[in-house]
PAMI-764401 format. One line per 5 residues: number of its first residue (from 1); for each residue x, y, z of C-alpha. Coordinates in steps of 0.2 Angstrom, whole numbers. Example, Ala and Ser with C-alpha at 12.3 -4.5 7.8 and 13.67 -1.06 7.14 Angstrom:
BEGIN
1 = 62 -22 39; 68 -5 36
This chain:
BEGIN
1 = 606 560 236; 611 543 242; 605 531 228; 603 533 209; 594 520 199
6 = 599 520 181; 587 512 169; 593 510 151; 578 509 139; 574 507 120
11 = 556 505 115; 551 498 132; 533 506 134; 526 489 138; 537 483 152
16 = 545 500 159; 529 504 170; 532 487 179; 550 491 182; 547 509 188
21 = 533 504 199; 545 491 207; 558 504 210; 545 516 218; 540 502 229
26 = 557 499 235; 560 518 238; 545 519 249; 553 507 262; 570 515 261
31 = 575 529 272; 588 535 259; 585 549 246; 584 541 229; 582 546 211
36 = 577 537 195; 586 540 179; 579 533 163; 591 534 149; 580 534 133
41 = 591 527 119; 582 532 103; 565 526 107; 552 527 94; 537 523 106
46 = 531 531 122; 546 526 133; 551 544 138; 534 550 141; 530 535 152
51 = 547 538 162; 542 556 165; 524 551 171; 532 539 183; 543 552 191
56 = 559 548 182; 572 560 176; 575 556 157; 591 557 149; 590 556 130
61 = 604 548 120; 605 539 103; 619 526 105; 610 509 102; 623 502 113
66 = 619 497 131; 637 500 138; 637 518 132; 619 521 137; 622 515 155
71 = 638 526 156; 627 541 150; 615 538 165; 630 536 177; 637 552 172
76 = 621 561 176; 618 552 193; 621 562 209; 619 547 221; 634 540 231
81 = 628 522 226; 622 516 209; 610 502 204; 608 498 186; 592 490 182
86 = 586 484 165; 570 491 159; 561 474 157; 565 469 175; 557 471 192
91 = 566 473 209; 560 470 226; 563 481 242; 573 466 249; 584 466 235
96 = 588 484 234; 591 485 253; 603 470 252; 613 479 239; 614 495 249
101 = 619 485 265; 633 476 255; 640 493 248; 639 501 266; 649 486 272
106 = 663 488 260; 658 480 244; 663 490 228; 648 482 219; 639 466 215
111 = 624 457 207; 610 446 210; 601 430 205; 589 431 190; 572 423 187
116 = 563 424 171; 545 429 171; 530 419 164; 531 403 156; 548 399 147
121 = 554 383 139; 562 370 150; 579 374 141; 576 392 147; 575 387 165
126 = 591 377 163; 600 393 156; 593 402 171; 600 389 183; 617 388 175
131 = 618 407 174; 614 410 192; 627 397 198; 640 402 185; 639 421 188
136 = 639 419 207; 654 407 207; 664 418 195; 659 434 205; 650 442 190
141 = 634 452 189; 621 447 176; 614 461 165; 597 465 173; 604 470 190
146 = 621 477 194; 626 489 208; 642 498 213; 648 514 222; 650 529 212
151 = 668 530 217; 671 512 211; 662 516 194; 673 530 191; 689 521 196
156 = 685 506 185; 681 518 170; 663 513 168; 656 500 156; 668 495 141
161 = 660 505 126; 669 494 113; 657 479 119; 640 476 112; 637 461 124
166 = 644 454 140; 648 472 145; 641 468 163; 654 453 165; 668 464 159
171 = 663 478 171; 661 465 185; 679 459 183; 685 477 183; 676 481 199
176 = 682 464 207; 700 471 205; 696 486 216; 688 477 230; 675 464 236
181 = 661 460 224; 645 454 232; 634 440 224; 617 442 232; 605 427 235
186 = 590 438 231; 582 438 214; 577 450 201; 563 446 190; 567 449 172
191 = 558 446 155; 558 429 147; 552 436 131; 568 431 121; 567 414 127
196 = 549 413 121; 552 422 105; 567 413 99; 571 394 98; 583 385 108
201 = 594 383 92; 594 401 90; 598 406 108; 610 392 112; 619 393 95
206 = 622 412 97; 629 409 114; 640 395 107; 647 406 93; 650 421 105
211 = 659 409 116; 670 403 102; 673 420 95; 672 433 109; 678 446 96
216 = 660 446 89; 655 455 105; 664 471 98; 655 471 81; 639 480 79
221 = 636 472 63; 638 454 69; 623 443 66; 625 436 84; 622 454 91
226 = 606 455 82; 597 445 95; 600 460 107; 600 474 95; 589 469 80
231 = 571 471 78; 562 464 93; 551 449 90; 534 450 98; 532 440 114
236 = 521 425 110; 515 423 128; 518 438 139; 515 436 157; 499 444 164
241 = 509 455 175; 518 463 160
């Protein structure tokens, strides 16, 4: 097995089909042997059944913490290369191929640009633009798409399981200490549902408080973490493709 896709998922029955279909589309144009692992983290909906129906191998956990959930998938993976894809995001064949090429040319890992799907507030597009430039400039991967070699994953020790947020940034830094970290110009489309369901004050206020007190990222009981781990608000205007 050459490549393992690892998809952490909690109650993602609505968007998971789009994600898995995009992975299968990428696999059809690759000559590499691939597997898809969906790590079902205590879902109460049809997430595991949908994953199985789309040909994914399901690993069941009950962590409710994405760092632990990603690590659980990586431990089950048999691929030489790992690509972590969020369950609300869609890849392209071009993006997956670029990640493989980067690793085969010596990169230990990397990330890609993000684009929020559907209509999002103008301030959401500003966050998108700033995030893309900030992450690429700092040599970090954003959460929806991160890739690395299995060897580098093991040497770096995986995702920091004391973190409930920004774990992808911490892991990116750990990978960067091992070798070249590739920031790809290709995009992954990820859900803009939080930007549609929350106000600018809520989102930007949360980011501001976390920036002032990074220790909050290590507390499961922090109100700021509830944006990611609390009850999910309904998307007021889901894009048709979702």
